[in-house]
C-alpha positions, 0 to 999 in steps of 0.5 A, spaced: 265 690 305 263 698 303 270 699 303 271 694 298 266 697 293 269 704 294 276 701 292 273 698 286 268 704 284 275 707 284 278 703 279 272 703 275 273 710 274 280 711 273 279 705 268 273 710 265 277 716 265 283 713 261 279 710 256 276 717 255 283 720 254 284 714 249 277 715 245 277 722 245 285 724 242 284 731 243 283 732 250 290 729 250 293 732 244 300 735 246 303 740 243 309 739 238 316 740 238 320 742 232 327 741 232 329 741 225 327 743 218 330 740 212 332 743 207 332 749 210 331 754 204 327 753 197 327 757 191 322 762 190 317 760 184 319 753 185 315 747 189 320 744 195 319 738 199 321 738 206 322 734 213 320 737 219 324 733 225 321 734 233 317 730 238 309 729 239 307 730 233 300 727 231 296 724 226 292 730 225 298 735 224 298 741 219 304 745 217 305 752 214 310 757 214 308 764 217 311 772 215 309 778 218 305 782 213 305 776 208 300 771 207 301 764 210 304 759 205 299 752 207 303 746 206 301 740 201 301 733 202 303 733 209 304 726 211 304 724 218 311 719 218 312 719 226 311 722 233 318 725 231 318 726 224 312 729 218 313 731 210 310 736 206 311 740 200 311 748 199 309 752 193 313 758 193 310 761 187 310 768 187 312 768 195 316 773 198 324 771 199 326 772 206 326 768 213 319 765 215 317 761 221 315 754 220 309 752 224 306 745 226 300 744 229 296 738 232 289 737 233 286 742 237 290 748 234 296 746 239 302 749 235 309 748 236 314 754 231 321 754 229 322 762 228 325 764 222 328 757 221 325 758 213 328 761 208 325 763 201 332 765 197 332 768 190 333 764 184 341 764 181 342 768 174 342 766 168 346 767 162 344 765 155 347 770 149 352 776 149 352 781 143 360 780 142 364 775 142 371 778 142 375 784 142 382 787 142 386 789 149 387 796 146 381 800 150 374 800 154 370 795 151 362 795 151 357 789 151 351 792 148 346 787 150 347 781 155 342 776 156 339 771 161 335 771 167 334 773 174 339 778 173 339 783 180 341 790 182 347 790 185 350 784 181 357 783 178 359 782 171 366 779 169 371 775 165 375 769 168 380 765 166 384 760 170 391 763 173 389 770 171 385 776 175 378 777 173 376 782 169 371 786 173 366 791 169 367 799 171 360 800 169 353 796 169 346 798 167 340 793 168 335 794 164 331 789 166 331 782 170 333 779 163 338 784 160 344 788 161 349 792 158 356 794 161 363 797 160 370 793 161 377 795 160 381 790 156 387 795 156 393 790 156 389 784 158 392 778 157 390 775 151 386 768 151 379 766 152 375 767 158 369 765 161 363 771 162 360 770 169 354 774 173 354 774 180 348 777 183 348 780 190 346 774 194 352 771 191 349 766 187 352 766 180 352 764 172 357 762 167 357 762 160 363 758 159 369 760 154 365 764 150 369 771 149 375 772 146 380 778 148 385 779 142 392 782 142 392 788 139 397 790 134 400 797 132 399 798 124 405 798 120 407 805 117 412 803 112 408 802 106 406 809 108 413 812 108 415 808 102 410 811 098 412 818 100 419 817 099 417 814 092 413 820 091 419 824 093 424 821 088 419 821 082 418 829 084 425 830 085 427 826 078 422 830 074 425 837 077 432 835 075 429 833 068 426 839 067 432 843 070 437 839 065 431 841 060 432 848 061 439 848 062 440 845 055 435 850 052 439 856 055 445 853 053 443 852 045 441 859 046 447 862 048 451 858 043 446 861 038 447 867 040 455 867 040 455 864 033 451 870 031 455 875 034 461 872 031 458 872 024 457 879 025 463 881 027 466 877 021 462 881 016 463 888 019 471 886 018 
């Protein structure tokens, strides 16, 4: 009899223990396990929605990004989808680009991590205008101003046309993230219409399509000047010839007059 009472008492204690764990979830909240975050990147200055997949997520879950030396980025609009999936949003305005660790925390401060699994990227460059739309293919050419946004040190500026080698700049001066100047060598470049391209050091690029024309340089003709010189020389030669002819005629007339005067003198003498 006593044995049965002990057994029944033991069953009651077990049931009470199980009930306690069920009623007070924090006592049995597991450590979350993280497998992947999608997407694994976001653009600085934007808000990105992510999905985190893993296991043992709790409905009390919270999400954040951490990076040494930086303030945590606390996720907004966190939604517990299931024990294997959570969604959230990160506002990346003013946040430092680079790799960040994803942290998911269940009730009771039990956290799981994905080290450096999320990357904040720089935004892509933009081109809005260029100072010149055409140039001849006979020399170096300077773009005095290229306007846009998100230009970065180390960028590449070039002209691109399908079927032709890229024409890369030989010198870039970056005045701000919104303006640059550069020099291109257009000597003997194939004439045609080209795209203007800016490529940042992270490989992100911007294109201003069909915006610059390389024109064929033609040497100026010198025949007009030569003809003018020739005509001037002919006129000058003719003028000289006429002057010489007049002078010769004057000399001849003087000689005739002199001869006639001599003849008359001789006749008088006789």
